[in-house]
C-alpha positions, 0 to 999 in steps of 0.5 A, a space after each residue: 958111414 955118414 949120418 943123415 942130414 938133420 931137418 932144420 926146425 920150422 920157425 916158430 910163429 909168435 901168434 901174440 905179435 900177430 894179434 897185436 899187429 891187428 890191434 893197433 891198425 890205423 884205418 886212416 893210414 894203411 901204409 903204416 900197417 905191418 906186412 901181414 895185415 896189409 897183405 890180408 887186406 889186399 887179398 880181401 880187396 882182390 876178392 871183393 873186386 872180383 865178386 863185384 865184377 862177376 855180380 854187376 858185369 860178367 854175370 850179365 855178359 855170360 847170360 848174353 853170351 848164352 843167349 847169343 849161342 842159342 840164337 846162333 844154334 837156331 840160325 844154323 838149323 834155319 840155314 840148314 833147313 832152307 838149304 835142304 829146301 833149296 836143294 829139293 826145290 825142283 822135287 817140291 815143285 813137281 809134287 806141288 804140280 801133282 797135288 794140283 792135278 789131283 786136287 783138280 781131278 777131285 774138284 771136277 767130281 763136285 758139281 756146281 749149284 746148277 747141277 745139284 738138281 740133276 744129281 739128285 735126280 740121278 740118285 733117285 733113278 739109281 734106286 728106281 732102276 734097281 726096283 727099289 721103293 722110296 719111302 723117304 728121300 729128303 734133302 737136308 740143310 746144306 752145310 758150307 765148308 771152306 771151299 765146298 758144300 755138303 748136302 745130307 739126304 735122308 733116304 729110306 728104301 725097301 727092296 730085296 737084298 741084292 737090289 739094295 746092294 746093287 743100289 749101293 754099288 751104283 751110288 759108288 760108281 756115279 761120276 760125282 762124289 756121293 757117299 752112304 752113311 749111317 746104314 741100317 738094314 731091317 726086315 719087313 713083314 713081307 720078307 724084304 729089306 728096308 734100308 735107312 741111310 743118309 746119302 751125302 753129296 757135295 758141290 764146290 762153292 762159287 767165287 762169291 760163296 768162297 769169299 762169304 766163307 772167308 769173311 765169316 772165318 775172319 769174323 769168327 777168328 776176331 771173336 
C-alpha cells in the first residue's frame, strides 16, 4: 500500500527580520521601504481615504438621500390622496349641495333682528295659552357667535304638571329654534308646580354684524 503524502512544512517567519524592516524606514523615501511595510502603509492609507470620504462626503449624501426618499413617500401619498379626491369629486359636490340645503333650511328657522320681538311674544303666548302664570320673563344679554346670536331668557312660570309639559311641547313645536335649558321644578304651597328655566332663542346676524364678528376674530388672533 502507498503511504499518504506528507504535508509540506509551513515556512517559518523571521519576526526579527520583520521588526528590523520597520526600524530602519526612511519616511522621506517610501520607495525604498521593504514590501511588508509598503503593503501595510497602502492598506492604512486606503482605510484613511475611505473613512475621510465617508465622513466628509458620503455621510452628507446619505442624509440627503434619506431626506429625498421621505419626500418622495410624502409626494406619493399626496398624489394618491388627490387622485382619490378627483375620483370622488362628483360625490363631494353632491354632499356639499346637500349640506348647503340643510344649512339653508336651518338658517331659515332663525329669525332676523326685526322678528325677535314677535318671537318673544310667541313664547310668552305659548305659556299663557296653557294657563300658566308668568312670574318672571327676563331676556338676558345677547351673545354674538360666528354667524348667529344667542338670546337667553330667564323664565319662571307656575301651573299644573300637564300644563307645564304642554308648554314645553309647544316651545319645541315653534317654527323658530327655541330651547329650554336648566330646568328646575318645585312644588308650591297650593299644590301647583313652579318651573324655573332658561329659554334660549337664536337669530342670524346681518351682513354688517357678520363683518364686525370677523374683524373682532382677526384682532383676537393677532393678540
